[in-house]
N, C-alpha and C positions, 0 to 999 in steps of 0.2 A: 523399364522392366516388361511392359506389355509388348513393346516392339521386339524385345529379346525372345519372349515366348513365341511370337509369330515367326521370327526368323528360325528358331529351333524347329518349329513345326514344319515349315516349308522345307527346310534343309533335310529333315528326316525323311520326308516324302520323296524328295529328289534323289537323295543318296540311296535310299532303299530300292527304288525302282532301278537305278543304274546298276547297283550291285546285283540285284536279282536278274536283270536282263543280261548282264555280263556272264553270270554263272550259267544261264540257260544256253547262251551262244558259244560258250567255251567248250572244250573237250569233255568237261564234266556233264554237259547237257546230254551227251549220248547215253549216259548211264542214269536212267530215270530214278531208280531207287536211291542211288548215292546222292543225286541232286536233291531229292526230297528230304533226305537226312540233313544235308547241309542247310537247306532252306529252313528246316525246323530249328536247327541250332541257331541260325541267324535271328529267327523270330524270338527265341528264348532270350538271346542277347538283347534284343530291342526291348522286350518286356522288362528285363532287369534294368536296362539303361533308363527307360522312361520313368521307372519307379524311383530312381535316384534323383531325378530332376523335378518331376511333377508329383502332385498328390495321387493317391491310388485311383481316384475317380478319373482324373485327367489322364493318367497313364493308360488306363483301359481304353478311353476314347481315342487317344493318339494311336495306340496299337491297332485299334479297329480301323482308323482312318488310313493308316499306312497299308494295312492288308487290303482294304477296299480299293486303294489306289492301284495296287498291283493287279487286282482283278480287272479294274476298269481299263487300265493301260494294256493288259493282255488282250482284251477284246478289240479296242480301237486301234492299237498300234501293231498287233501281231495277227490275231485270229482273222479279223475281217480283211486286212490287206492280203494275207496268204490265200484266203478263200477267193478273193477277186482274181488273183493270178491264176489259180486253178481253173476257175470258170472261164477266164479269157482263153486259156490254153485249150480247153475242151471245145469252146465255140470255134476256135481256129483249126480244130481237127488235130491238135497236137496231144501227145501223152504228157500229162502234168508230171513234174518232178515229185517223186515220192517224199522228198525232204520237206516240202511245204505241208503235206498232210501230217507228217510226224511232228513238226513244230507246232502246228495248230492243235493237234490232239494233246500234246504235252501240256500246252498252256491251258487248254480247256479242262484237262484233268486237275491241274493245280487249282483252278477256279472252283471246280466241283468240290474239292476237299476243303477249301477255305470258306465256303458259303456259310456253314453253320457257326463256326467260330466268329466270323465277322458279325453275324446277327446278334450273337450273345454279347460281344464286346460293345457294340453300338447301343445296346439296350441295358448295359450293365449299371448305368447310373441309377437305375431303379432298384438295384439289389446291393445294398451296402455290405452285406456279409461277404460278398465276393471281393470287393476292392478295399475295404477298410482294414483288413488284416495285414500284418507285416509280410505275410507270405503271398500277397496278391500276384506278384509276378510269376510265382510257381503255379498258382491257380490258373492264370492266363495261359501258361505253357501247356498245362494238362488239358485245358479246353480245346486246344488245337489237336491234341491226340484223340480226344473224344470225338471231335469232328471227323477225323480220319476213320476211326473205327465204325462210326455210324454210317458214313457215306460208303465205306467199303462193303458193308452188309447190303445196302440197297443196290449199289452198283453190281454186285455179284448176282443178286436175285434177278435184277432186270436183264442182265446179260445171260441168264439161265446157265450159270456156271457152278451152281451148287447152292447150298444153304449154310453159310458160315455162322452157325450159332455161337461159336466161340467169341464173336465180336460183341454179343450181348453181355457176356461175363466180363470181357475186357472193359467195356464201357461202364458197367456197374462198378467194377473195381476202381476205375479212375474217378467215378463220381463219388464214391465213398471217401477216397483220398481228399477230394475237393471239400467235402463236408467237414472232414477232420481238420483240415487246414483253416477252414472258415471259423470254426467254433473253438478250436484248441486254445487260442489266446485268451478266451473268456475264462478259462480255468486257471490261467497263469497270472491274471491281473490282480493286483492287490494294492491297497492304498499305501502310500509311502510310509515306511516304518518311522521316518523322522518327523512325521506330521506334528507330533506333540512336542517335539524338541524345539528349543529356542534357536533361531538362526544364528545367534551369536555364539552358540555352542557347537556349531557345525563348521567343518573346514570348507571354506568357499575359495574358489579361484580368485585371483585379483580382480578379474573382470566382473565376476559375480558379486564380489564385495562392493565394487563401485556401483553396480546396478542396484544393489540392496540399499545403499546409502543415499541414492538419488532422492531428491525432494519429492518427485512425482511418482515414486515407486508404488505407493498405496493406490494411486489413481490407475496406474498400469495394471495392477492386480485386479482392480474392480472391472476394468475393461475386459480382461481375459476371462474373469468369472462370468461376466454378463454375456459376452459374445462367443465364447469358446467352450465353456464348461458343459453345455447341454450334450455335447458329443464326447468331449475329452474328460470323461469322468470314469471312475471305477465301475459305476453302473449308469451308463448313459441313459438319459430320459428323452432323447430325440427319437421320434417314431422311426422304426426300422433299423436302428443301430443298437446292438447288444454288447459290443466291445468298443473301447476307444480306438479311433483310427490310428493305425500303426503303433498301437499300444502306448500312446502318449497320453498321460494323465495330467490334468491341470487343475488340481483341487487345492493345492497349498501354495504358499509363497515360495517354498523351496522348489516346487514343481515348475513355477514360472521362471525362476532363476536358472534351473537346469536346462530348460527348453527355450531360453531367451533367444538364441540364434534362430531356431526354427520359427518362433513366433514373429521375429523381426522379418525373416525372409518371406514367409507365407502370408503374413497379414499386412506388413508395411511396404514390402518391395514388390512381390508378385501379385498381391491381392487375390491369391488362390484360396485363401481362407478368410472368413467362412465360405464354403462352397456356394457359388452364385449369390454370395452375401445374404444368405438366408437369415442370419442373425442381425442384419442391418447395421454393420459396423460403419461408423461415420468417417468421412475423410479426415476430420481433425483428430480422431482417435488413432487412425493409422499413422498420421504425422507425429503424434505424441509418442507412439511406440518407436518410430524410427529415431526420433530425437533422444529418447531414453536410452536406446541401445548404442547409438553412435557417440553420444556426448559423455558417456560415463565409463570410458575405458581407463584402465589404470595408467 
């Protein structure tokens, strides 16, 4: 599982750079505005994709790493090499090909607009409100737009091409949307209506029934309560988290059964949860969860 995560991370970095570089070098690269729109769409797709594979915190870090890789490769594989060609031509008394300047400027512009979003994404692990919501990939996408609007204002001012005040209102509007998406789930969270009902009176799937009847089910529930409940509660008590990550509540036995697959994948297989193992989940507890989930299928 750890190796799989590493492979996915490295593959995403390589595929993203190759895709981005291909788009820039293709005919689409001649239309800078269309290229920017396509790149934004690709980043939105990546944000959504990472959210399907990783936890919100990890998805943000991966998205930041991918974007930072684009920026670094732009500098070392495109901008600097093109600049060296231009300098060599000037020193030789030749007129540099204007294409080199266009390409270097285009990549520099992309780096300019990506700077602020990358900084936010790489620091986002300190701000649970941004990544713990089920809308985290939308928030990440909006952050890219905010980076564009902010940089556009300063770029225009520094180029003495006007004073685009409209970017202030655009950025404020986007920020308000981020706030709403961050706190909205808090008003939607409620404790399971079946909390007081007996599990025997509830319709369970065959797999859930097998998990419930397992001899070590009570021990599994105790592990989940001890290691996961501080964040995955209707009212989380872990500092900095006001809503359960991805709206997953683990307060009752039924909650544990309904989220058994996610508990198994994130704690027993990938070890993604608890984040950085802050709750000190023991290896034998992870093994017990794995055995409970895999050995009690119908």
